[in-house]
C-alpha positions in Angstrom: -62.5 2.0 21.7 -59.0 1.4 21.3 -58.9 -1.6 23.9 -61.8 -3.1 22.0 -59.8 -2.8 18.8 -56.7 -4.3 20.2 -58.9 -7.1 21.7 -60.5 -7.9 18.3 -57.2 -8.1 16.6 -55.7 -10.0 18.9 -58.5 -12.5 19.2 -58.4 -12.8 15.2 -54.7 -13.5 15.1 -55.4 -16.0 17.7 -57.9 -17.8 16.0 -55.7 -17.5 12.7 -52.8 -19.3 14.5 -54.9 -22.0 16.2 -56.7 -23.0 12.6 -53.4 -23.0 11.1 -51.6 -24.8 13.9 -54.3 -27.5 13.5 -54.2 -28.2 10.4 -50.3 -28.3 10.0 -51.1 -31.0 12.5 -53.9 -32.9 11.7 -51.6 -35.9 11.2 -51.6 -36.9 14.9 -55.0 -34.9 15.7 -57.3 -36.5 13.1 -55.7 -38.0 10.1 -57.7 -38.7 7.0 -57.9 -42.2 5.9 -55.1 -41.8 3.1 -51.3 -42.4 2.5 -49.6 -39.3 3.6 -46.9 -37.7 1.6 -44.4 -36.6 4.5 -42.2 -33.3 4.4 -40.7 -34.9 7.6 -40.9 -38.4 7.9 -40.3 -39.0 11.6 -42.3 -35.5 12.7 -45.8 -35.5 11.7 -46.3 -31.6 10.9 -47.7 -30.5 7.5 -47.8 -34.1 6.1 -50.2 -33.8 2.9 -53.1 -36.2 2.2 -54.2 -34.7 -1.1 -53.2 -36.6 -4.0 -52.8 -33.3 -6.1 -50.2 -32.2 -4.0 -47.0 -33.3 -6.0 -48.7 -31.8 -9.0 -49.2 -28.7 -7.4 -45.5 -28.4 -6.1 -44.2 -29.3 -9.5 -46.3 -26.8 -11.3 -44.9 -24.2 -9.1 -41.4 -25.1 -8.5 -41.0 -25.3 -12.5 -43.6 -22.6 -13.5 -44.5 -22.1 -16.3 -42.5 -24.9 -18.3 -43.9 -27.9 -16.5 -47.4 -26.8 -18.3 -45.8 -28.1 -21.3 -45.8 -31.7 -19.7 -48.7 -31.6 -17.7 -51.1 -28.8 -18.0 -53.4 -29.7 -15.2 -53.2 -26.3 -13.4 -52.7 -24.0 -16.4 -56.2 -22.4 -16.4 -55.2 -21.6 -12.5 -51.7 -20.0 -12.5 -52.2 -17.2 -9.7 -51.4 -19.6 -7.0 -48.5 -21.3 -8.4 -47.0 -18.2 -10.0 -46.8 -16.4 -6.4 -45.6 -19.4 -4.7 -42.9 -20.0 -7.5 -41.7 -16.3 -7.2 -41.8 -16.4 -3.5 -40.2 -19.8 -3.3 -37.1 -18.5 -5.5 -36.9 -15.2 -3.4 -36.6 -17.5 -0.3 -34.3 -20.0 -1.9 -31.6 -17.6 -3.4 -30.2 -16.2 0.0 -30.2 -20.0 1.5 -28.5 -21.0 -1.8 -25.9 -18.4 -1.5 -25.2 -18.9 2.1 -25.0 -22.7 1.7 -23.2 -22.8 -1.7 -26.0 -24.6 -3.6 -27.3 -24.1 -7.1 -28.5 -20.9 -7.9 -31.2 -22.3 -9.9 -32.0 -26.0 -10.0 -32.6 -27.9 -13.3 -35.9 -28.8 -14.1 -36.4 -32.7 -13.1 -39.7 -33.0 -15.1 -38.3 -36.1 -16.7 -37.9 -37.6 -13.2 -41.6 -37.1 -12.5 -43.1 -38.8 -15.7 -45.2 -41.1 -15.3 -46.1 -39.8 -11.9 -45.6 -42.5 -9.2 -45.2 -42.8 -5.4 -41.5 -42.3 -5.8 -41.7 -39.1 -7.9 -44.0 -37.6 -5.5 -41.5 -38.1 -2.6 -39.2 -36.5 -4.9 -41.4 -33.6 -5.4 -41.9 -33.4 -1.8 -38.2 -33.0 -1.1 -37.7 -36.3 0.7 -35.6 -38.5 -1.5 -34.0 -36.4 -4.1 -30.2 -37.1 -4.3 -29.5 -33.4 -5.2 -29.0 -31.2 -2.4 -29.8 -28.1 -3.9 -33.2 -29.4 -5.6 -34.6 -30.7 -2.3 -33.9 -27.4 -0.5 -35.5 -25.5 -3.4 -38.6 -27.9 -3.6 -39.0 -27.5 0.1 -38.9 -23.5 -0.2 -41.6 -23.8 -3.0 -44.0 -26.3 -0.6 -43.1 -23.6 2.4 -44.2 -20.6 -0.2 -47.5 -22.5 -1.1 -48.5 -23.0 2.6 -47.4 -19.0 3.2 -50.2 -18.1 0.6 -52.5 -20.6 2.3 -51.8 -19.0 5.8 -52.3 -15.4 4.0 -55.7 -16.6 2.3 -56.9 -17.7 5.8 -55.9 -14.3 7.1 -58.1 -12.5 4.5 -61.0 -14.8 5.1 -60.7 -13.7 9.1 -60.1 -10.1 8.6 -62.3 -9.7 5.5 -65.2 -11.3 7.2 -64.9 -9.3 10.3 -64.8 -6.1 8.2 -68.0 -7.2 6.5 -69.6 -8.2 9.5 -68.8 -5.6 12.2 -71.5 -3.3 11.4 -74.3 -5.6 11.9 -73.1 -7.8 14.9 -72.0 -7.1 18.5 -68.3 -7.2 18.7 -68.4 -10.2 21.5 -70.9 -12.0 19.1 -69.0 -11.2 16.1 -65.7 -13.0 17.2 -67.5 -16.1 18.2 -69.2 -16.1 14.5 -65.8 -15.5 12.9 -64.3 -18.4 15.2 -67.2 -20.6 14.2 -66.8 -19.8 10.6 -63.2 -20.8 10.4 -63.3 -23.9 12.6 -65.2 -26.1 10.4 -64.1 -29.3 9.1 -63.2 -27.7 5.8 -61.0 -25.0 6.9 -59.3 -26.9 9.6 -58.6 -30.0 6.9 -57.7 -27.5 3.9 -55.7 -24.5 5.5 -52.5 -26.3 5.6 -53.1 -28.2 2.6 -51.0 -27.3 -0.5 -53.8 -26.6 -2.8 -56.3 -23.9 -3.6 -59.3 -25.5 -1.6 -59.1 -22.5 0.9 -59.6 -20.3 -2.0 -63.2 -21.3 -2.3 -64.0 -19.2 0.8 -61.5 -16.5 0.4 -62.8 -15.6 -3.2 -66.2 -15.4 -2.0 -65.5 -13.3 0.9 -63.3 -11.0 -1.1 -65.8 -10.4 -3.7 -68.5 -9.9 -1.2 -66.3 -7.5 0.4 -65.5 -5.4 -2.9 -69.4 -5.6 -3.5 -70.0 -4.1 -0.1 -67.5 -1.2 -0.5 -69.0 -0.6 -3.9 -72.6 -0.5 -2.6 -71.4 2.0 0.1 -69.9 4.5 -2.4 -70.5 3.6 -6.2 -67.9 4.9 -8.8 -67.1 3.7 -12.5 -63.4 3.3 -10.9 -64.5 0.7 -8.7 -66.3 -1.3 -11.2 -63.1 -1.5 -13.2 -61.1 -2.0 -10.6 -62.9 -4.5 -8.7 -63.4 -6.4 -12.2 -59.8 -6.7 -12.7 -59.4 -8.3 -9.2 -62.3 -10.8 -9.6 -60.5 -11.6 -13.0 -57.5 -12.4 -11.0 -59.4 -14.3 -8.6 -60.7 -16.3 -11.3 -57.1 -17.5 -12.1 -56.7 -18.3 -8.6 -59.9 -20.6 -8.3 -62.5 -20.8 -10.9 -65.3 -20.3 -8.9 -67.8 -18.2 -11.2 -70.9 -18.6 -8.7 -70.1 -15.1 -6.9 -69.6 -12.9 -9.6 -72.3 -14.7 -11.8 -74.7 -13.6 -8.9 -73.2 -10.0 -9.0 -73.7 -9.7 -12.6 -77.2 -11.1 -12.4 -77.9 -8.4 -9.9 -76.6 -5.6 -12.4 -79.0 -7.0 -14.8 -81.8 -7.0 -12.4 -81.2 -3.6 -11.6 -80.7 -2.4 -15.2 -77.2 -1.5 -14.9 -76.3 -2.6 -18.1 -73.1 -0.3 -18.8 -71.8 -1.5 -15.5 -72.4 -5.3 -16.5 -70.8 -4.9 -19.8 -67.7 -3.1 -18.2 -67.5 -5.7 -15.3 -67.9 -8.4 -17.8 -65.1 -7.0 -20.3 -62.6 -6.2 -17.8 -62.7 -9.2 -15.6 -61.1 -10.8 -18.8 -57.9 -8.6 -18.8 -56.0 -11.1 -16.5 -56.8 -13.9 -18.4 -56.0 -12.5 -21.8 -52.6 -11.4 -20.0 -52.0 -14.9 -19.3 -52.8 -16.3 -22.5 -50.1 -13.8 -24.0 -47.7 -14.9 -22.0 -48.3 -18.9 -22.7 -48.3 -17.7 -26.6 -44.9 -16.1 -26.1 -43.5 -19.4 -24.5 -45.4 -21.6 -26.9 -47.7 -23.5 -24.2 -50.9 -24.4 -25.4 -53.7 -23.3 -23.0 -56.3 -26.1 -22.1 -59.0 -26.7 -19.7 -58.1 -29.7 -17.6 -61.5 -30.5 -16.1 -63.5 -29.9 -19.1 -60.9 -32.1 -21.3 -60.9 -34.9 -18.9 -63.8 -34.7 -16.6 -66.2 -33.0 -18.7 -66.9 -30.2 -16.0 -69.7 -28.0 -17.6 -69.2 -29.7 -20.9 -71.8 -32.7 -19.7 -74.4 -30.1 -19.4 -74.2 -29.7 -23.4 -74.6 -33.6 -24.0 -77.9 -34.6 -25.5 -78.9 -37.1 -22.7 -78.3 -34.3 -19.9 -81.9 -34.0 -19.1 -82.8 -37.8 -19.1 -79.7 -38.6 -17.2 -80.3 -36.0 -14.5 -84.3 -36.7 -14.2 -83.9 -40.7 -14.4 -81.5 -40.6 -11.6 -83.1 -39.2 -8.4 -79.7 -38.9 -6.5 -78.0 -37.0 -9.3 -80.7 -34.7 -9.4 -80.8 -33.8 -5.8 -76.9 -33.7 -5.9 -77.0 -31.2 -8.5 -79.6 -28.8 -6.5 -77.8 -29.4 -3.3 -74.3 -28.2 -5.1 -76.2 -24.9 -6.3 -77.3 -24.7 -2.7 -74.0 -25.0 -1.3 -72.4 -22.5 -4.0 -74.7 -19.6 -3.3 -75.2 -19.9 0.1 -72.5 -17.3 1.0 -73.1 -15.0 -1.9 -76.8 -14.3 -1.2 -75.7 -12.9 1.9 -75.4 -9.6 0.2 -79.2 -9.6 0.2 -78.8 -9.2 4.1 -76.3 -6.4 4.1 -78.3 -3.3 3.5 
């Protein structure tokens, strides 16, 4: 039994490092058709192809003041806040040893309007201030560390959920197939919250399974708070909406109200911080892209029905979002 546990742990850790290594080196293994932001100009490691990366780094490096200028990520602060404090923790001893500035001044003015040059500055490539360059690299490294931890969570939580239902050898194969998809390999080392799509779903599924095994009111409250925090990481509500739907189906109205109420507490805490700092809260996706708000348009149904490709895309997105949460029906 002990040998099997050690083999499982070794296998999961090996898969974890393999996936992250491939993602870090995607520039020379299978680069996307886009202009990369190069952390190291001559070494194709951790090159970033996502156009949102500079904004992610700036939002984290100058958290939360950067939201006054560009509030794109203000409704998803958890990833950025965690990287900000981790990056500062890493930077301080480096600054002390190499006599750098203890806290580099914000360069928000250098980043407006966004341009290729400002994006390279954000990646620590061409900024003349050595302290700022090192600081931004520490923030970038911290964001990658968080991605690594989320990928680790996906692996180990997935294993914990499925170990009761699958033979060990087959289970390792299933986990391997789950995390070596194109989505994971292309996003594991991207400075973005894309990996949180899967991490949020698996963590909520794990919490739901834990609750079903030993129901309690305390778990409802604790897990709802965790769900609220996850919404500040990536606002993918399809998973928790399914859980609430199940509560209503099984007439657990008290638990539904408790869960719905407590999941808002992390958001209210974040809104309080913003209010103290005089930073307005906006939802960028709604304000600029009409995410969800387009459903409220008067011509919603006519546009949806007149354009078959839009209708099919709408249905396929629902299937994609709910595929993993629906696994709950097969757990017990």
